[in-house]
Phi, psi and omega in degrees: 000130180265168186295328180295326177292317182296326185297338180270351184279130177246353183205152177237121176253131186248143159289168182256283185288132182087348181246297174271320185255132175282106184253015182298325181263003178242274185303310184293322178291324181291326174303312180301313180296320182296310182296313182292325178295315182293318183276356177058034180197152176277093186240350185235145179230174180298329179297315178294323179299317181296330177301315182283321180296341179276358179267129178302128181111347181254053174279347185258127183290331176293315178297321179299316179299317179298315181297317181298313179297316181297315180296318180292315181295328179272003177055043178284130178301145184304322183287356178250004186301312183300314181296315182288327177296322179299325181292338182282344183281146352284144181292134176278103184282000173267355177298130179306325178297315179301315183297321178295315181293323177302313182294322176296313181301309184296327177294314181290325182283311184275331193088152188296326181293312180290329175303313181300322183288315186272329183263354178055044179191181180266140178289159180291342177200166179275135181209123181204140354279158176292152184288354172301333181288347181268357183289143176231175181258134173280334190265141175284120182304323181299324179293323176297316177300315182294324178298316179293319178297329180285354176103001179281138171277146181227148179205171178233136174235107186228157174270002179287151171300147185301313183301319180292319179299317181291320177302314182295314181294320178295322180298330180265005179069032186251012173249129180154177185303323182271358185233227179270141173266151185298329183279357175252018173261105179270119186244184185296336180282347191271345180225153180292329182238152182250167175304138020277005171294144183284353188308312181298320180291318179294325177293319177297319177300316180296317185296328182257009179053045180280147177257310181231073181278166170233148180249140178239123181211172186239005185237150181300332177291331175295317180297316181294319179297320178296317179301316181292331178277354183059040179237134179297150183229139170256120182264120179268101183279333182209127183254003182296131176292150181262310185251325181211166185302335181269359185268050177274165182300319181299321179291321177298320179294314182297326179297336180290338181272354185253000000 
C-alpha cells in the first residue's frame, strides 16, 4: 500500500479473531477438540481445519466444526473437501448435529463456568479453564492509541458473539477511551447476515461515520465481505512475528498509517 492510498483513509475497521486477537490456541484449537470429542477419536488436525477455513463462507468456527464432522461421517475424500463444504452452505443451525457441536465448542472455549453464565444452561461436560483464557493480542496497544491520536476512527466488525468479543478485548486491555469503545464493536447479533455478507462492515462504517474506511482481516470471507461493501481490504495472510513479539503483520500495517 502506498502513501497516496493511505492519505484518503479516515477510518480503520478491524476483524477480531486472527487479526487483533491471537486465536491459534483458542478458536482453532477448539475446532479440533470439538470434532475429535464428538467423533470419539483423534481424526482432525490443524491442516484439515485450514482446508475448510479457506472456503468462502466459513468465517464461523461453529460452521467449520459442523462441516468437518459432516465430511468425515460421509467419508468424503480429502481432495473433495473444499467443493463439498461449499455445498453445505448455508449451514442449518437448527440441525440437531449443529446444536450438539455448538455446545461442545462453547464448553471448551468458554469453560463450563462461563458457559453457564453466557449460555443460560448447563454444559455437556465440565471443562476448565476455557481456552478463551489462552488468547493473546497480536496488536501493540500503543499503536492503537497512536492511530486514534492521528485522527483515525476505529471499529471492529466480527462474527463473534458480543459478550465474548468484549470479554476478549477487555482481557487484552483494548477497551477504553484510548482504544475501542464498546459501541463500535459490531458483533454477530448486530446484523441479519454475517461475513462474507458486507452487512457487518457497513454497520461498523455507519457507527463511526466513516467516509473512506479500510478493513483489515485474516480470512477469505473478510476479503469477500470488503469487496461486496466496496471498501478496500488488507488481508493478513500470516501473523507470526519475525524478529520480536511486537513484529506481527498487524503492527507492521498500522505503522504505515503513522
